[in-house]
C-alpha positions in Angstrom: -9.9 42.0 14.5 -12.9 40.4 16.1 -12.7 38.5 19.1 -13.7 34.4 18.6 -14.5 31.7 20.4 -15.8 33.6 23.1 -18.2 30.9 24.5 -17.7 27.6 26.5 -19.3 24.4 25.9 -20.8 24.6 29.3 -22.3 28.2 28.5 -23.8 26.8 25.2 -25.6 23.8 27.5 -26.6 26.6 30.3 -27.5 29.4 28.1 -31.5 29.9 28.8 -33.9 32.8 27.2 -36.2 35.0 29.3 -39.7 33.8 28.9 -40.7 37.3 26.9 -37.8 37.0 24.3 -35.0 35.2 22.7 -31.8 35.4 23.8 -28.8 35.9 21.1 -25.1 34.6 22.4 -22.0 36.3 20.7 -19.3 33.5 20.1 -17.5 36.0 17.7 -16.7 36.3 14.2 -20.7 36.8 13.3 -21.0 33.5 15.0 -24.1 33.7 17.6 -26.1 31.3 19.6 -29.7 32.0 19.3 -31.8 30.6 22.3 -35.8 30.8 22.2 -38.0 31.0 25.2 -39.2 27.3 24.3 -35.4 26.1 24.9 -34.7 25.9 21.2 -31.1 26.6 20.3 -29.5 27.1 17.1 -26.1 28.5 15.5 -27.1 31.6 13.5 -24.2 33.3 11.3 -24.4 36.9 10.5 -22.5 38.4 8.0 -22.9 41.3 5.2 -22.5 41.1 1.7 -22.9 43.2 -1.1 -24.2 45.6 1.4 -26.8 43.2 2.7 -27.0 42.2 6.2 -27.8 38.4 6.1 -28.6 35.6 8.7 -27.5 32.1 7.7 -28.7 29.1 9.8 -26.0 26.8 10.5 -27.7 23.9 12.8 -29.6 23.1 15.7 -27.5 23.5 18.8 -28.9 20.7 20.4 -27.1 18.5 17.7 -24.3 20.4 16.3 -21.5 20.9 18.5 -19.9 24.2 19.3 -16.6 23.0 17.4 -18.7 21.8 14.4 -20.5 25.2 14.4 -17.4 27.2 14.6 -15.7 25.0 11.7 -18.9 25.4 9.6 -18.8 29.3 10.1 -14.9 29.3 9.2 -15.9 27.7 5.9 -18.9 30.1 5.0 -16.7 33.3 6.0 -14.5 32.3 3.6 -17.3 32.1 1.0 -18.1 35.7 1.9 -14.2 37.4 1.8 -14.6 36.0 -1.8 -17.7 38.0 -2.2 -20.1 34.6 -2.5 -23.3 35.0 -0.4 -23.6 31.6 1.6 -27.3 31.8 1.4 -27.4 32.4 -2.5 -24.9 29.7 -3.2 -26.9 27.2 -1.2 -29.9 28.3 -3.2 -28.0 27.5 -6.7 -26.1 24.5 -5.1 -30.3 23.1 -4.8 -30.9 24.1 -8.0 -28.6 22.2 -9.7 -29.1 19.4 -7.6 -33.0 19.5 -8.8 -32.1 20.0 -12.1 -29.5 16.7 -12.1 -32.1 14.7 -10.3 -34.7 15.8 -13.2 -32.0 14.9 -15.6 -31.2 11.4 -14.2 -35.3 10.5 -13.9 -35.7 11.7 -17.3 -32.7 9.4 -18.5 -34.1 6.5 -16.2 -37.6 7.3 -17.5 -36.3 6.8 -21.4 -34.4 3.7 -20.4 -37.6 2.3 -18.7 -38.8 -0.5 -20.8 -42.4 -1.8 -21.2 -41.9 -5.2 -19.5 -40.1 -3.3 -16.7 -42.9 -0.9 -15.9 -45.5 -3.6 -15.9 -43.5 -5.8 -13.6 -43.5 -2.5 -11.2 -47.2 -2.1 -11.9 -47.6 -6.0 -10.7 -45.8 -5.3 -7.6 -47.2 -2.0 -6.3 -50.7 -2.3 -8.0 -52.0 -5.7 -8.9 -50.4 -7.5 -5.8 -53.4 -6.2 -4.0 -55.7 -8.6 -6.4 -56.7 -11.6 -5.1 -54.5 -13.5 -7.5 -51.6 -11.2 -7.3 -52.1 -10.1 -10.6 -51.0 -13.4 -12.2 -53.9 -13.6 -14.7 -53.6 -10.0 -15.8 -49.9 -10.4 -16.1 -50.1 -13.8 -18.0 -52.7 -12.2 -20.7 -49.9 -9.3 -21.2 -46.9 -11.4 -21.7 -48.8 -13.6 -23.9 -50.2 -10.8 -26.4 -48.5 -7.7 -25.7 -45.0 -7.7 -23.8 -44.1 -10.7 -25.6 -44.0 -8.3 -28.5 -43.2 -4.5 -27.1 -41.6 -5.5 -23.7 -38.3 -4.5 -24.8 -39.4 -1.2 -26.2 -38.7 2.0 -23.9 -42.3 3.0 -22.3 -42.2 6.4 -23.5 -41.7 5.2 -27.1 -44.6 2.9 -27.0 -47.5 4.2 -29.1 -51.2 3.8 -29.9 -50.4 1.9 -33.1 -48.4 -0.5 -31.7 -50.8 -1.5 -29.0 -53.7 -1.5 -31.5 -51.8 -4.1 -33.6 -51.5 -6.3 -30.4 -55.2 -6.1 -29.7 -56.2 -6.6 -33.2 -54.3 -9.8 -33.4 -56.3 -10.9 -30.2 -59.4 -10.1 -32.0 -58.4 -12.0 -35.4 -58.1 -15.3 -33.4 -61.6 -14.9 -32.6 -60.9 -13.9 -28.9 -62.9 -10.6 -28.7 -63.8 -10.7 -25.2 -60.2 -11.2 -23.9 -59.2 -8.5 -26.2 -61.4 -6.2 -24.5 -60.0 -7.1 -21.2 -56.5 -6.7 -22.4 -57.6 -3.3 -23.0 -59.1 -2.4 -19.7 -55.9 -3.7 -18.2 -53.5 -1.7 -20.6 -55.6 1.6 -19.6 -55.3 0.8 -16.1 -51.5 0.2 -16.4 -51.0 3.3 -18.5 -53.1 5.8 -16.0 -50.9 4.2 -13.3 -48.0 5.2 -15.1 -49.3 8.2 -16.1 -49.8 9.4 -12.5 -45.8 8.6 -11.6 -44.9 10.7 -14.8 -43.2 7.9 -16.4 -45.2 8.6 -19.6 -46.6 12.2 -20.6 -50.3 10.8 -21.8 -51.8 7.2 -22.1 -51.3 5.9 -25.5 -54.7 3.9 -25.6 -56.6 7.3 -24.5 -60.0 7.5 -26.4 -60.1 3.7 -27.4 -62.7 1.5 -25.7 -64.2 -2.0 -26.6 -65.8 -0.6 -29.8 -62.3 0.0 -31.4 -61.3 -3.2 -30.4 -63.7 -6.3 -29.3 -66.9 -4.6 -29.8 -69.4 -4.4 -26.7 -69.4 -7.7 -24.6 -72.1 -10.0 -25.4 -74.1 -11.3 -22.5 -74.3 -15.1 -22.6 -77.1 -16.8 -21.9 -76.0 -20.4 -22.6 -78.2 -22.8 -20.4 -78.0 -26.7 -20.8 -81.1 -28.6 -21.4 -81.9 -31.6 -19.5 -81.6 -33.7 -22.6 -77.9 -31.9 -22.9 -77.4 -32.9 -19.3 -78.2 -36.5 -20.2 -76.0 -36.4 -23.0 -73.3 -35.3 -21.3 -73.5 -37.7 -18.6 -73.3 -40.3 -21.5 -70.2 -38.4 -23.3 -68.0 -37.8 -20.2 -66.8 -41.7 -20.3 -65.6 -41.4 -23.7 -64.1 -38.0 -23.5 -60.4 -39.0 -21.7 -61.3 -36.1 -19.3 -59.7 -36.3 -15.8 -62.0 -37.8 -13.4 -61.6 -35.1 -10.9 -62.4 -32.8 -13.9 -65.8 -34.9 -14.4 -66.6 -34.6 -10.5 -65.9 -30.7 -10.6 -68.7 -30.4 -13.6 -71.3 -32.1 -11.2 -70.6 -30.3 -8.5 -70.4 -27.0 -10.3 -73.9 -27.6 -11.7 -75.4 -28.4 -8.1 -73.8 -26.0 -6.0 -73.9 -23.0 -8.4 -70.4 -22.3 -7.8 -67.8 -20.5 -9.8 -64.9 -22.6 -11.1 -62.1 -20.5 -9.4 -63.9 -20.9 -6.2 -64.1 -24.8 -6.8 -60.2 -24.7 -7.8 -59.6 -22.6 -4.5 -61.6 -25.4 -2.3 -59.8 -26.4 0.9 -60.8 -29.8 2.3 -61.0 -28.0 5.7 -63.8 -26.0 4.1 -65.6 -29.1 3.4 -68.1 -30.7 6.1 -69.2 -34.1 4.3 -70.9 -34.7 7.6 -72.7 -31.8 8.0 -72.9 -31.0 4.3 -71.6 -27.9 3.9 -69.1 -26.1 1.9 -67.9 -22.6 2.9 -66.4 -20.6 0.3 -64.4 -17.8 2.5 -64.7 -14.2 1.2 -60.9 -14.5 -0.1 -62.2 -16.9 -2.4 -65.8 -15.5 -3.7 -65.8 -13.0 -6.6 -67.3 -10.4 -4.5 -65.8 -10.8 -1.7 -68.6 -12.0 0.5 -68.4 -15.3 2.3 -70.8 -18.1 1.3 -72.0 -21.1 3.1 -73.2 -23.5 0.5 -75.4 -26.5 1.7 -74.8 -29.7 0.1 -77.2 -31.9 -1.5 -76.6 -35.7 -1.4 -76.1 -35.3 -5.2 -72.8 -32.8 -4.2 -71.7 -34.6 -1.3 -71.4 -38.0 -3.2 -69.4 -36.2 -5.8 -67.4 -34.3 -3.2 -66.6 -37.4 -1.7 -65.7 -39.0 -4.6 -63.1 -36.3 -5.1 -61.5 -36.5 -1.6 -61.0 -40.3 -2.2 -58.7 -38.8 -5.3 -57.2 -35.6 -3.4 -57.7 -36.2 0.1 -53.8 -36.4 0.5 -53.6 -32.5 -0.2 -55.1 -29.7 1.7 -56.9 -28.6 -1.7 -59.9 -30.0 -3.4 -57.8 -29.6 -6.6 -54.2 -29.3 -6.0 -51.8 -28.9 -8.6 -49.7 -31.9 -8.4 -48.0 -33.9 -5.5 -44.9 -31.8 -5.6 -46.2 -28.6 -4.9 -48.4 -27.1 -2.0 -50.3 -25.2 -4.1 -54.1 -25.5 -5.8 -54.3 -26.3 -9.7 -54.6 -23.2 -12.0 -57.6 -21.7 -12.5 -58.0 -22.6 -15.8 -57.7 -26.0 -15.5 -61.1 -27.1 -15.8 -62.1 -24.3 -18.5 -59.3 -25.5 -20.9 -60.0 -29.3 -20.6 -63.7 -28.7 -21.2 -62.6 -26.1 -23.9 -60.5 -28.7 -25.5 -63.0 -31.1 -26.3 -65.6 -28.9 -28.1 -65.5 -28.3 -31.5 -64.1 -24.8 -31.1 -60.9 -26.2 -30.4 -60.7 -29.3 -33.5 -57.9 -27.5 -35.0 -55.9 -27.3 -32.2 -54.0 -31.0 -32.2 -54.0 -30.7 -28.4 -56.5 -33.0 -27.7 -57.8 -36.1 -29.6 -61.2 -35.9 -28.1 -61.7 -32.4 -29.7 -65.5 -33.1 -30.4 -66.1 -35.2 -26.8 -68.1 -32.8 -25.1 -70.4 -31.1 -28.3 -73.9 -30.4 -27.3 -76.6 -29.6 -29.5 -77.1 -26.4 -28.1 -73.4 -25.2 -29.0 -70.3 -24.7 -27.1 -70.6 -24.3 -23.1 -68.3 -23.3 -20.3 -68.0 -24.0 -16.5 -69.7 -20.7 -15.8 -72.9 -22.0 -18.0 -72.8 -24.7 -15.5 -73.7 -22.4 -12.6 -76.4 -20.2 -15.1 -78.1 -23.6 -15.8 -78.1 -24.8 -12.3 -79.7 -21.6 -11.1 -82.2 -22.0 -14.2 -83.1 -25.2 -13.1 -83.8 -24.4 -9.3 -86.2 -21.4 -10.9 -88.2 -24.3 -12.9 -88.6 -26.3 -10.0 -90.2 -23.5 -8.1 -87.5 -22.0 -6.1 -88.1 -17.9 -5.9 -85.8 -15.8 -7.5 -84.7 -14.0 -4.4 -83.5 -17.6 -2.9 -81.5 -18.5 -6.0 -80.0 -14.8 -5.8 -78.7 -15.9 -2.2 -77.6 -19.2 -3.4 -75.6 -17.6 -6.3 -74.1 -15.3 -3.5 -75.0 -12.2 -6.1 -74.6 -8.9 -4.1 -77.8 -7.1 -3.7 -77.5 -3.8 -6.0 -80.0 -1.6 -3.9 -78.5 -0.1 -1.1 -81.5 0.0 1.2 -82.1 -3.3 1.1 -78.6 -4.5 1.2 -78.6 -2.5 4.4 -81.5 -3.4 6.3 -82.6 -6.9 4.7 -79.9 -8.9 6.6 -81.9 -12.4 6.9 -80.1 -15.2 6.0 -82.9 -17.6 4.5 -80.9 -20.7 5.7 -83.8 -23.0 5.7 -84.9 -21.7 2.0 -81.6 -22.1 0.9 -80.8 -25.5 1.8 -84.1 -26.5 0.6 -83.2 -25.1 -2.9 -80.1 -27.0 -3.0 -81.7 -30.3 -2.2 -84.2 -29.5 -4.7 -81.9 -29.2 -7.6 -79.6 -32.0 -6.2 -82.6 -34.2 -6.2 -83.8 -33.3 -9.4 -80.4 -33.8 -11.1 -80.0 -37.3 -9.1 -83.2 -38.5 -10.9 -82.1 -36.7 -14.5 -78.6 -38.3 -13.9 -78.8 -41.4 -12.3 -82.5 -42.1 -12.3 -83.0 -41.6 -8.4 -86.7 -40.9 -7.7 -87.0 -37.6 -5.6 -87.6 -37.4 -2.2 -88.4 -33.7 -1.9 -91.4 -32.2 -3.4 -91.4 -29.7 -6.1 -92.1 -26.5 -4.9 -95.5 -24.6 -6.3 -94.8 -20.8 -7.1 -97.3 -18.7 -5.3 -98.0 -21.5 -2.6 -99.0 -20.3 0.8 
């Protein structure tokens, strides 16, 4: 019988290999200490099974003790005595583990509901958005998950989803249906990369199958409509801060979301500036707005109403959050004829204008148009709108801020609105296009 346990712990610790070759030190019973010139040490078990010589790696000798290596060797020798090859058995065990893991994964995926998967998508993907995915999840919960949320994800079919999208179109919200389609396509693509589904059920579906191609809005309020709006606001039962928001958006060209997220610390009424941080702007570019006297006065009145909060439009005195993004949009929407049947607002026609329904974003377009009609150059208007230059060469090499020109553009717009809305005569002369 082969002699066992030839090595001592000290011998294992002090074993060194020559510089030019490996060193093998026998502990007996097929257990060897394998020492490399680099200093690495490993336990190996040499054995023969079914006429084949094999070497089994038992573990790192710098980690696994001599006693543990001998215990493992004894266990493997028992298998060998029964005709079982430890290396082959280990391979079979790993295959069995992989098969079981795959079975459990498939079972989990089969149980994974649409709502649970959407929550994971929001956590890992939508959290990178500015609103942390709040708007996308609100839309999906309202129109899709409310109906299909409890379904197994793999069981959701194209017909189920088209039914939900068709319902959105049926209520007249074609653009919202397209937005919902876009979010669903992104969601199912994300699920597909994780092998939660075999294929996107909406593959091949695009806008033409849902809400149709988006119609570019060109609604601009005329000067007569602006003065009519002034008169109608008093009887609209609209929150005073929302009335102020209308004039601020019109005179600064800001987006409604930028105004809702505005902090008082970013608004300097003495310097007449409002800094819109990159995190709050649509294109991720900061914007310094120069406030006209018209804008400053409305911000000043707003501060008297909400100056107790860090936000220009706080949600309430009970929270430290800004108001919901749709606060202003909904109040304006509910007071036009498209909301007459909603029974949510008694003043459902209070803000009707001859040119048709209008939105907060139309105020931004109207302000830009008024700038142009008063002689401001298109390039300056684009800067005031904080639009990103699409031409890469221009964007890369022309970095001028045009501070004086932008300041004057906002001043021209503000004084025009002051005269139109309140009858205050203008102080800044209207620009003449092409003037030297």
